[in-house]
C-alpha positions as a Markdown table, in Angstrom:
| # | Residue | x | y | z |
|---|---|---|---|---|
| 1 | Met | 9.6 | 20.5 | 32.6 |
| 2 | Lys | 7.3 | 22.2 | 29.1 |
| 3 | Lys | 10.0 | 20.8 | 27.3 |
| 4 | Leu | 9.7 | 17.5 | 28.1 |
| 5 | Phe | 6.4 | 17.5 | 28.0 |
| 6 | Ile | 6.5 | 18.8 | 24.6 |
| 7 | Gly | 9.1 | 16.5 | 23.3 |
| 8 | Leu | 7.5 | 13.4 | 24.6 |
| 9 | Leu | 3.8 | 14.8 | 22.9 |
| 10 | Leu | 5.5 | 15.2 | 19.6 |
| 11 | Ile | 7.0 | 11.4 | 19.8 |
| 12 | Thr | 3.7 | 10.0 | 20.6 |
| 13 | Cys | 1.4 | 11.6 | 17.8 |
| 14 | Cys | 4.2 | 11.1 | 15.2 |
| 15 | His | 4.2 | 7.5 | 17.0 |
| 16 | Leu | 0.4 | 7.6 | 16.2 |
| 17 | Ser | 0.3 | 8.8 | 12.8 |
| 18 | Cys | 3.6 | 7.2 | 11.4 |
| 19 | Ser | 3.0 | 3.4 | 10.3 |
| 20 | Lys | 5.5 | 1.1 | 8.0 |
| 21 | Ala | 4.2 | 0.3 | 4.5 |
| 22 | Gly | 3.0 | -3.2 | 5.7 |
| 23 | Asp | 0.7 | -2.0 | 7.9 |
| 24 | Arg | -1.8 | -1.2 | 5.7 |
| 25 | Pro | -2.5 | -1.6 | 2.3 |
| 26 | Ile | -1.1 | 0.2 | -0.7 |
| 27 | Glu | -3.9 | -0.2 | -2.9 |
| 28 | Thr | -6.7 | 2.3 | -3.1 |
| 29 | Lys | -10.0 | 2.2 | -2.8 |
| 30 | Ser | -10.4 | 2.8 | -6.5 |
| 31 | Asp | -8.1 | 0.1 | -7.2 |
| 32 | Thr | -9.9 | -2.8 | -8.0 |
| 33 | Ser | -8.9 | -6.7 | -7.7 |
| 34 | Cys | -8.0 | -8.6 | -10.9 |
| 35 | Gly | -7.1 | -12.2 | -10.4 |
| 36 | Thr | -3.6 | -13.3 | -9.6 |
| 37 | Tyr | -0.1 | -13.2 | -10.9 |
| 38 | Lys | 2.2 | -16.5 | -12.2 |
| 39 | Asn | 4.0 | -16.1 | -8.6 |
| 40 | Gly | 0.4 | -16.0 | -6.6 |
| 41 | Gln | 0.4 | -12.8 | -6.1 |
| 42 | Gln | -3.2 | -10.8 | -5.9 |
| 43 | Leu | -3.6 | -8.6 | -9.1 |
| 44 | Tyr | -4.7 | -4.9 | -8.9 |
| 45 | Lys | -6.3 | -2.7 | -11.6 |
| 46 | Gly | -5.3 | 1.1 | -10.7 |
| 47 | Ser | -7.3 | 4.0 | -11.5 |
| 48 | Glu | -5.4 | 4.5 | -14.6 |
| 49 | Gly | -5.8 | 1.3 | -15.7 |
| 50 | Gly | -2.1 | -0.4 | -14.8 |
| 51 | Cys | -2.3 | -3.7 | -13.5 |
| 52 | Tyr | 0.1 | -4.5 | -10.1 |
| 53 | Tyr | 0.7 | -6.8 | -7.4 |
| 54 | Val | 2.0 | -5.6 | -4.0 |
| 55 | Asn | 5.4 | -7.0 | -3.2 |
| 56 | Ser | 7.1 | -8.0 | 0.2 |
| 57 | Lys | 8.4 | -4.5 | 0.6 |
| 58 | Gly | 4.7 | -3.2 | 0.4 |
| 59 | Asn | 5.9 | -1.7 | -3.0 |
| 60 | Lys | 3.5 | -1.9 | -6.3 |
| 61 | Thr | 4.6 | -4.1 | -8.8 |
| 62 | Tyr | 3.1 | -3.4 | -12.0 |
| 63 | Val | 3.0 | -6.2 | -14.9 |
| 64 | Glu | 1.3 | -6.7 | -18.3 |
| 65 | Arg | -2.0 | -5.1 | -18.4 |
| 66 | Ser | -3.3 | -8.4 | -20.1 |
| 67 | Ala | -2.4 | -10.0 | -16.6 |
| 68 | Cys | -5.3 | -8.3 | -14.8 |
| 69 | Met | -8.4 | -10.3 | -15.6 |
| 70 | Cys | -11.1 | -7.6 | -15.2 |
| 71 | Asn | -12.7 | -5.0 | -17.6 |
């Protein structure tokens, strides 16, 4: 019974703390919104100056830095 309880506890904790990439935005608080890209995707400028959008799989897709329209 104790092993069952511990197993259920672990599953519950993992379920609460784990999430899919699509469940949360990938950009960080320090990233700045900088216009849109050719395909209409929202562009972000990262903390190190890279310019990217979040693709349909939830991953950052980097584009030329000149595409970002912010300082």
